[in-house]
LUMDREN-525363 format. One record per residue: residue number from 1; x, y, z of N, C-alpha, C in turn; residue in three letters. Coordinates in Angstrom, 2 decimals. Example, Ala and Ser with C-alpha at 12.3 -4.5 7.8 and 13.67 -1.06 7.14 Angstrom:
LUMDREN-525363
n = 1 | n.u = 13.19 | n.v = -5.69 | n.w = 7.80 | ca.u = 12.30 | ca.v = -4.50 | ca.w = 7.80 | c.u = 13.20 | c.v = -3.30 | c.w = 7.80 | res = ALA
n = 2 | n.u = 12.85 | n.v = -2.25 | n.w = 7.08 | ca.u = 13.67 | ca.v = -1.06 | ca.w = 7.14 | c.u = 12.90 | c.v = 0.03 | c.w = 7.87 | res = SER
This chain:
LUMDREN-525363
n = 1 | n.u = -14.76 | n.v = 3.29 | n.w = -9.59 | ca.u = -14.32 | ca.v = 3.42 | ca.w = -8.21 | c.u = -13.51 | c.v = 4.70 | c.w = -8.09 | res = UNK
n = 2 | n.u = -13.99 | n.v = 5.65 | n.w = -7.29 | ca.u = -13.28 | ca.v = 6.90 | ca.w = -7.09 | c.u = -12.32 | c.v = 6.87 | c.w = -5.92 | res = UNK
n = 3 | n.u = -12.66 | n.v = 6.09 | n.w = -4.91 | ca.u = -11.81 | ca.v = 5.95 | ca.w = -3.73 | c.u = -11.27 | c.v = 4.54 | c.w = -3.67 | res = UNK
n = 4 | n.u = -10.07 | n.v = 4.39 | n.w = -3.10 | ca.u = -9.52 | ca.v = 3.04 | ca.w = -3.00 | c.u = -10.30 | c.v = 2.21 | c.w = -1.98 | res = UNK
n = 5 | n.u = -10.31 | n.v = 0.92 | n.w = -2.19 | ca.u = -10.87 | ca.v = -0.02 | ca.w = -1.22 | c.u = -9.93 | c.v = -0.06 | c.w = -0.02 | res = UNK
n = 6 | n.u = -10.47 | n.v = -0.23 | n.w = 1.16 | ca.u = -9.65 | ca.v = -0.32 | ca.w = 2.37 | c.u = -9.52 | c.v = -1.80 | c.w = 2.74 | res = UNK
n = 7 | n.u = -8.39 | n.v = -2.44 | n.w = 2.40 | ca.u = -8.25 | ca.v = -3.87 | ca.w = 2.68 | c.u = -8.08 | c.v = -4.18 | c.w = 4.17 | res = UNK
n = 8 | n.u = -7.45 | n.v = -3.27 | n.w = 4.91 | ca.u = -7.36 | ca.v = -3.40 | ca.w = 6.36 | c.u = -7.05 | c.v = -2.03 | c.w = 6.95 | res = UNK
n = 9 | n.u = -7.50 | n.v = -1.82 | n.w = 8.16 | ca.u = -7.34 | ca.v = -0.51 | ca.w = 8.79 | c.u = -5.89 | c.v = -0.25 | c.w = 9.19 | res = UNK
n = 10 | n.u = -5.24 | n.v = -1.23 | n.w = 9.74 | ca.u = -3.87 | ca.v = -1.06 | ca.w = 10.24 | c.u = -2.82 | c.v = -1.28 | c.w = 9.16 | res = UNK
n = 11 | n.u = -1.59 | n.v = -0.83 | n.w = 9.42 | ca.u = -0.52 | ca.v = -1.01 | ca.w = 8.44 | c.u = -0.06 | c.v = -2.47 | c.w = 8.34 | res = UNK
n = 12 | n.u = 0.61 | n.v = -2.76 | n.w = 7.25 | ca.u = 1.27 | ca.v = -4.05 | ca.w = 7.04 | c.u = 2.74 | c.v = -3.86 | c.w = 7.37 | res = UNK
n = 13 | n.u = 3.25 | n.v = -4.56 | n.w = 8.35 | ca.u = 4.66 | ca.v = -4.48 | ca.w = 8.69 | c.u = 5.39 | c.v = -5.54 | c.w = 7.89 | res = UNK
n = 14 | n.u = 6.29 | n.v = -5.07 | n.w = 7.02 | ca.u = 6.98 | ca.v = -5.94 | ca.w = 6.06 | c.u = 8.49 | c.v = -5.77 | c.w = 6.18 | res = UNK
n = 15 | n.u = 9.22 | n.v = -6.89 | n.w = 6.15 | ca.u = 10.68 | ca.v = -6.84 | ca.w = 6.09 | c.u = 11.06 | c.v = -6.70 | c.w = 4.62 | res = UNK
n = 16 | n.u = 11.70 | n.v = -5.59 | n.w = 4.28 | ca.u = 12.13 | ca.v = -5.36 | ca.w = 2.90 | c.u = 13.61 | c.v = -5.67 | c.w = 2.76 | res = UNK
n = 17 | n.u = 14.00 | n.v = -6.00 | n.w = 1.54 | ca.u = 15.39 | ca.v = -6.36 | ca.w = 1.25 | c.u = 16.07 | c.v = -5.26 | c.w = 0.46 | res = UNK
n = 18 | n.u = 17.28 | n.v = -4.95 | n.w = 0.85 | ca.u = 18.07 | ca.v = -3.91 | ca.w = 0.18 | c.u = 18.10 | c.v = -4.14 | c.w = -1.32 | res = UNK
n = 19 | n.u = 17.84 | n.v = -3.04 | n.w = -2.07 | ca.u = 17.88 | ca.v = -2.99 | ca.w = -3.53 | c.u = 16.75 | c.v = -3.75 | c.w = -4.22 | res = UNK
n = 20 | n.u = 15.82 | n.v = -4.31 | n.w = -3.47 | ca.u = 14.68 | ca.v = -5.00 | ca.w = -4.07 | c.u = 13.58 | c.v = -3.97 | c.w = -4.36 | res = UNK
n = 21 | n.u = 12.89 | n.v = -4.14 | n.w = -5.48 | ca.u = 11.82 | ca.v = -3.24 | ca.w = -5.89 | c.u = 10.47 | c.v = -3.81 | c.w = -5.47 | res = UNK
n = 22 | n.u = 9.64 | n.v = -2.95 | n.w = -4.91 | ca.u = 8.30 | ca.v = -3.31 | ca.w = -4.48 | c.u = 7.31 | c.v = -2.36 | c.w = -5.14 | res = UNK
n = 23 | n.u = 6.11 | n.v = -2.85 | n.w = -5.41 | ca.u = 5.04 | ca.v = -2.03 | ca.w = -5.97 | c.u = 3.85 | c.v = -2.09 | c.w = -5.01 | res = UNK
n = 24 | n.u = 3.63 | n.v = -0.99 | n.w = -4.31 | ca.u = 2.56 | ca.v = -0.89 | ca.w = -3.33 | c.u = 1.23 | c.v = -0.68 | c.w = -4.04 | res = UNK
n = 25 | n.u = 0.23 | n.v = -1.44 | n.w = -3.64 | ca.u = -1.12 | ca.v = -1.34 | ca.w = -4.20 | c.u = -1.79 | c.v = -0.07 | c.w = -3.70 | res = UNK
n = 26 | n.u = -2.21 | n.v = 0.79 | n.w = -4.60 | ca.u = -2.89 | ca.v = 2.03 | ca.w = -4.21 | c.u = -4.41 | c.v = 1.92 | c.w = -4.34 | res = UNK
n = 27 | n.u = -4.90 | n.v = 0.89 | n.w = -5.03 | ca.u = -6.35 | ca.v = 0.76 | ca.w = -5.25 | c.u = -7.05 | c.v = -0.04 | c.w = -4.15 | res = UNK
n = 28 | n.u = -6.28 | n.v = -0.89 | n.w = -3.46 | ca.u = -6.85 | ca.v = -1.72 | ca.w = -2.41 | c.u = -7.48 | c.v = -3.00 | c.w = -2.89 | res = UNK
n = 29 | n.u = -7.41 | n.v = -3.29 | n.w = -4.17 | ca.u = -8.06 | ca.v = -4.48 | ca.w = -4.73 | c.u = -7.15 | c.v = -5.71 | c.w = -4.80 | res = UNK
n = 30 | n.u = -5.86 | n.v = -5.52 | n.w = -4.64 | ca.u = -4.91 | ca.v = -6.62 | ca.w = -4.77 | c.u = -5.16 | c.v = -7.73 | c.w = -3.76 | res = UNK
n = 31 | n.u = -4.97 | n.v = -8.95 | n.w = -4.18 | ca.u = -5.05 | ca.v = -10.11 | ca.w = -3.28 | c.u = -3.69 | c.v = -10.39 | c.w = -2.63 | res = UNK
n = 32 | n.u = -2.69 | n.v = -9.57 | n.w = -2.96 | ca.u = -1.34 | ca.v = -9.73 | ca.w = -2.41 | c.u = -0.96 | c.v = -8.52 | c.w = -1.56 | res = UNK
n = 33 | n.u = -1.90 | n.v = -7.98 | n.w = -0.82 | ca.u = -1.68 | ca.v = -6.78 | ca.w = -0.02 | c.u = -0.43 | c.v = -6.91 | c.w = 0.86 | res = UNK
n = 34 | n.u = 0.31 | n.v = -5.85 | n.w = 1.01 | ca.u = 0.04 | ca.v = -4.49 | ca.w = 0.55 | c.u = 0.56 | c.v = -4.21 | c.w = -0.86 | res = UNK
n = 35 | n.u = 0.97 | n.v = -5.27 | n.w = -1.55 | ca.u = 1.60 | ca.v = -5.08 | ca.w = -2.85 | c.u = 0.64 | c.v = -5.36 | c.w = -4.01 | res = UNK
n = 36 | n.u = 1.00 | n.v = -4.85 | n.w = -5.15 | ca.u = 0.17 | ca.v = -4.89 | ca.w = -6.35 | c.u = 0.17 | c.v = -6.28 | c.w = -7.00 | res = UNK
n = 37 | n.u = -1.00 | n.v = -6.68 | n.w = -7.48 | ca.u = -1.12 | ca.v = -7.89 | ca.w = -8.30 | c.u = -1.80 | c.v = -7.57 | c.w = -9.64 | res = UNK
n = 38 | n.u = -1.79 | n.v = -6.29 | n.w = -10.01 | ca.u = -2.37 | ca.v = -5.75 | ca.w = -11.25 | c.u = -3.90 | c.v = -5.67 | c.w = -11.23 | res = UNK
n = 39 | n.u = -4.52 | n.v = -5.81 | n.w = -10.08 | ca.u = -5.98 | ca.v = -5.68 | ca.w = -9.98 | c.u = -6.46 | c.v = -4.29 | c.w = -10.37 | res = UNK
n = 40 | n.u = -5.59 | n.v = -3.29 | n.w = -10.27 | ca.u = -5.96 | ca.v = -1.91 | ca.w = -10.61 | c.u = -6.35 | c.v = -1.77 | c.w = -12.08 | res = UNK
n = 41 | n.u = -5.92 | n.v = -2.69 | n.w = -12.90 | ca.u = -6.22 | ca.v = -2.62 | ca.w = -14.33 | c.u = -7.70 | c.v = -2.78 | c.w = -14.62 | res = UNK
n = 42 | n.u = -8.44 | n.v = -3.37 | n.w = -13.69 | ca.u = -9.89 | ca.v = -3.53 | ca.w = -13.86 | c.u = -10.59 | c.v = -2.17 | c.w = -13.84 | res = UNK
n = 43 | n.u = -10.04 | n.v = -1.24 | n.w = -13.07 | ca.u = -10.65 | ca.v = 0.08 | ca.w = -12.90 | c.u = -9.95 | c.v = 1.15 | c.w = -13.72 | res = UNK
n = 44 | n.u = -8.63 | n.v = 1.12 | n.w = -13.72 | ca.u = -7.86 | ca.v = 2.06 | ca.w = -14.51 | c.u = -7.62 | c.v = 3.43 | c.w = -13.88 | res = UNK
n = 45 | n.u = -8.13 | n.v = 3.67 | n.w = -12.68 | ca.u = -7.95 | ca.v = 4.98 | ca.w = -12.04 | c.u = -6.78 | c.v = 5.02 | c.w = -11.07 | res = UNK
n = 46 | n.u = -6.23 | n.v = 3.89 | n.w = -10.75 | ca.u = -5.14 | ca.v = 3.81 | ca.w = -9.78 | c.u = -3.91 | c.v = 3.17 | c.w = -10.41 | res = UNK
n = 47 | n.u = -2.76 | n.v = 3.54 | n.w = -9.92 | ca.u = -1.49 | ca.v = 2.95 | ca.w = -10.34 | c.u = -0.70 | c.v = 2.56 | c.w = -9.10 | res = UNK
n = 48 | n.u = 0.07 | n.v = 1.48 | n.w = -9.16 | ca.u = 0.89 | ca.v = 1.11 | ca.w = -8.02 | c.u = 2.00 | c.v = 2.14 | c.w = -7.81 | res = UNK
n = 49 | n.u = 2.51 | n.v = 2.19 | n.w = -6.60 | ca.u = 3.60 | ca.v = 3.09 | ca.w = -6.27 | c.u = 4.87 | c.v = 2.26 | c.w = -6.09 | res = UNK
n = 50 | n.u = 5.88 | n.v = 2.61 | n.w = -6.86 | ca.u = 7.16 | ca.v = 1.90 | ca.w = -6.84 | c.u = 8.00 | c.v = 2.33 | c.w = -5.64 | res = UNK
n = 51 | n.u = 8.62 | n.v = 1.35 | n.w = -5.00 | ca.u = 9.51 | ca.v = 1.61 | ca.w = -3.87 | c.u = 10.71 | c.v = 0.68 | c.w = -4.00 | res = UNK
n = 52 | n.u = 11.92 | n.v = 1.24 | n.w = -3.89 | ca.u = 13.15 | ca.v = 0.45 | ca.w = -3.90 | c.u = 13.79 | c.v = 0.61 | c.w = -2.52 | res = UNK
n = 53 | n.u = 14.01 | n.v = -0.51 | n.w = -1.86 | ca.u = 14.57 | ca.v = -0.49 | ca.w = -0.51 | c.u = 16.05 | c.v = -0.11 | c.w = -0.54 | res = UNK
n = 54 | n.u = 16.41 | n.v = 0.84 | n.w = 0.32 | ca.u = 17.82 | ca.v = 1.26 | ca.w = 0.44 | c.u = 18.62 | c.v = 0.32 | c.w = 1.33 | res = UNK
n = 55 | n.u = 17.93 | n.v = -0.23 | n.w = 2.33 | ca.u = 18.58 | ca.v = -1.13 | ca.w = 3.28 | c.u = 17.60 | c.v = -2.25 | c.w = 3.66 | res = UNK
n = 56 | n.u = 18.13 | n.v = -3.30 | n.w = 4.29 | ca.u = 17.27 | ca.v = -4.33 | ca.w = 4.86 | c.u = 16.65 | c.v = -3.75 | c.w = 6.12 | res = UNK
n = 57 | n.u = 15.34 | n.v = -3.69 | n.w = 6.18 | ca.u = 14.67 | ca.v = -3.14 | ca.w = 7.35 | c.u = 13.21 | c.v = -3.56 | c.w = 7.37 | res = UNK
n = 58 | n.u = 12.54 | n.v = -3.27 | n.w = 8.47 | ca.u = 11.13 | ca.v = -3.53 | ca.w = 8.61 | c.u = 10.39 | c.v = -2.21 | c.w = 8.48 | res = UNK
n = 59 | n.u = 9.40 | n.v = -2.16 | n.w = 7.59 | ca.u = 8.65 | ca.v = -0.93 | ca.w = 7.33 | c.u = 7.15 | c.v = -1.16 | c.w = 7.46 | res = UNK
n = 60 | n.u = 6.44 | n.v = -0.10 | n.w = 7.80 | ca.u = 4.98 | ca.v = -0.15 | ca.w = 7.88 | c.u = 4.38 | c.v = 0.43 | c.w = 6.61 | res = UNK
n = 61 | n.u = 3.81 | n.v = -0.43 | n.w = 5.78 | ca.u = 3.15 | ca.v = -0.02 | ca.w = 4.55 | c.u = 1.68 | c.v = 0.23 | c.w = 4.86 | res = UNK
n = 62 | n.u = 1.14 | n.v = 1.29 | n.w = 4.29 | ca.u = -0.24 | ca.v = 1.68 | ca.w = 4.54 | c.u = -1.20 | c.v = 0.56 | c.w = 4.12 | res = UNK
n = 63 | n.u = -2.14 | n.v = 0.24 | n.w = 5.03 | ca.u = -3.15 | ca.v = -0.76 | ca.w = 4.73 | c.u = -4.51 | c.v = -0.15 | c.w = 4.42 | res = UNK
n = 64 | n.u = -4.71 | n.v = 1.11 | n.w = 4.86 | ca.u = -6.02 | ca.v = 1.75 | ca.w = 4.66 | c.u = -6.10 | c.v = 2.54 | c.w = 3.35 | res = UNK
n = 65 | n.u = -4.95 | n.v = 2.74 | n.w = 2.70 | ca.u = -4.86 | ca.v = 3.44 | ca.w = 1.42 | c.u = -5.22 | c.v = 4.92 | c.w = 1.51 | res = UNK
n = 66 | n.u = -5.16 | n.v = 5.49 | n.w = 2.72 | ca.u = -5.49 | ca.v = 6.90 | ca.w = 2.92 | c.u = -4.27 | c.v = 7.74 | c.w = 3.28 | res = UNK
n = 67 | n.u = -3.10 | n.v = 7.13 | n.w = 3.36 | ca.u = -1.88 | ca.v = 7.82 | ca.w = 3.78 | c.u = -1.57 | c.v = 9.02 | c.w = 2.89 | res = UNK
n = 68 | n.u = -1.06 | n.v = 10.07 | n.w = 3.50 | ca.u = -0.62 | ca.v = 11.25 | ca.w = 2.76 | c.u = 0.84 | c.v = 11.09 | c.w = 2.33 | res = UNK
n = 69 | n.u = 1.49 | n.v = 10.01 | n.w = 2.73 | ca.u = 2.86 | ca.v = 9.73 | ca.w = 2.32 | c.u = 3.02 | c.v = 8.27 | c.w = 1.87 | res = UNK
n = 70 | n.u = 2.22 | n.v = 7.88 | n.w = 0.87 | ca.u = 2.27 | ca.v = 6.51 | ca.w = 0.38 | c.u = 3.65 | c.v = 6.16 | c.w = -0.18 | res = UNK
n = 71 | n.u = 4.11 | n.v = 4.96 | n.w = -0.04 | ca.u = 3.37 | ca.v = 3.77 | ca.w = 0.36 | c.u = 3.35 | c.v = 3.51 | c.w = 1.87 | res = UNK
n = 72 | n.u = 3.85 | n.v = 4.46 | n.w = 2.66 | ca.u = 4.01 | ca.v = 4.21 | ca.w = 4.09 | c.u = 2.85 | c.v = 4.72 | c.w = 4.93 | res = UNK
n = 73 | n.u = 2.65 | n.v = 4.06 | n.w = 6.05 | ca.u = 1.62 | ca.v = 4.45 | ca.w = 6.99 | c.u = 1.98 | c.v = 5.79 | c.w = 7.62 | res = UNK
n = 74 | n.u = 1.00 | n.v = 6.69 | n.w = 7.71 | ca.u = 1.20 | ca.v = 7.97 | ca.w = 8.38 | c.u = 0.20 | c.v = 8.16 | c.w = 9.52 | res = UNK
n = 75 | n.u = -0.50 | n.v = 7.09 | n.w = 9.88 | ca.u = -1.47 | ca.v = 7.16 | ca.w = 10.96 | c.u = -2.87 | c.v = 7.55 | c.w = 10.53 | res = UNK
n = 76 | n.u = -3.08 | n.v = 7.75 | n.w = 9.23 | ca.u = -4.40 | ca.v = 8.14 | ca.w = 8.74 | c.u = -5.48 | c.v = 7.14 | c.w = 9.14 | res = UNK
n = 77 | n.u = -5.11 | n.v = 5.88 | n.w = 9.33 | ca.u = -6.09 | ca.v = 4.85 | ca.w = 9.69 | c.u = -6.79 | c.v = 5.15 | c.w = 11.01 | res = UNK
n = 78 | n.u = -6.16 | n.v = 5.95 | n.w = 11.86 | ca.u = -6.76 | ca.v = 6.23 | ca.w = 13.17 | c.u = -8.01 | c.v = 7.10 | c.w = 13.05 | res = UNK
n = 79 | n.u = -8.22 | n.v = 7.72 | n.w = 11.88 | ca.u = -9.41 | ca.v = 8.57 | ca.w = 11.66 | c.u = -10.51 | c.v = 7.86 | c.w = 10.90 | res = UNK
n = 80 | n.u = -10.24 | n.v = 6.64 | n.w = 10.45 | ca.u = -11.24 | ca.v = 5.89 | ca.w = 9.67 | c.u = -12.25 | c.v = 5.23 | c.w = 10.60 | res = UNK
n = 81 | n.u = -13.51 | n.v = 5.37 | n.w = 10.27 | ca.u = -14.57 | ca.v = 4.72 | ca.w = 11.03 | c.u = -15.13 | c.v = 3.58 | c.w = 10.19 | res = UNK
n = 82 | n.u = -15.25 | n.v = 2.43 | n.w = 10.80 | ca.u = -15.81 | ca.v = 1.25 | ca.w = 10.11 | c.u = -17.18 | c.v = 0.96 | c.w = 10.64 | res = UNK
């Protein structure tokens, strides 16, 4: 697999907790989207992206896996055609 799977076009809006560590799925194969469940190990070309929350807040994590600023949505999904 050269390109990540697109689990959903729109972002995942998630409430994160201060000082908690999250691992965003970059391959799109995880069953725990938008976070990693180690499914990337089947392919070996992708690695999760680590994120530690600075504050309690709601964030938009990329669901299309095309963001230029992962793990966050940058609107790239608006250019994807299904």
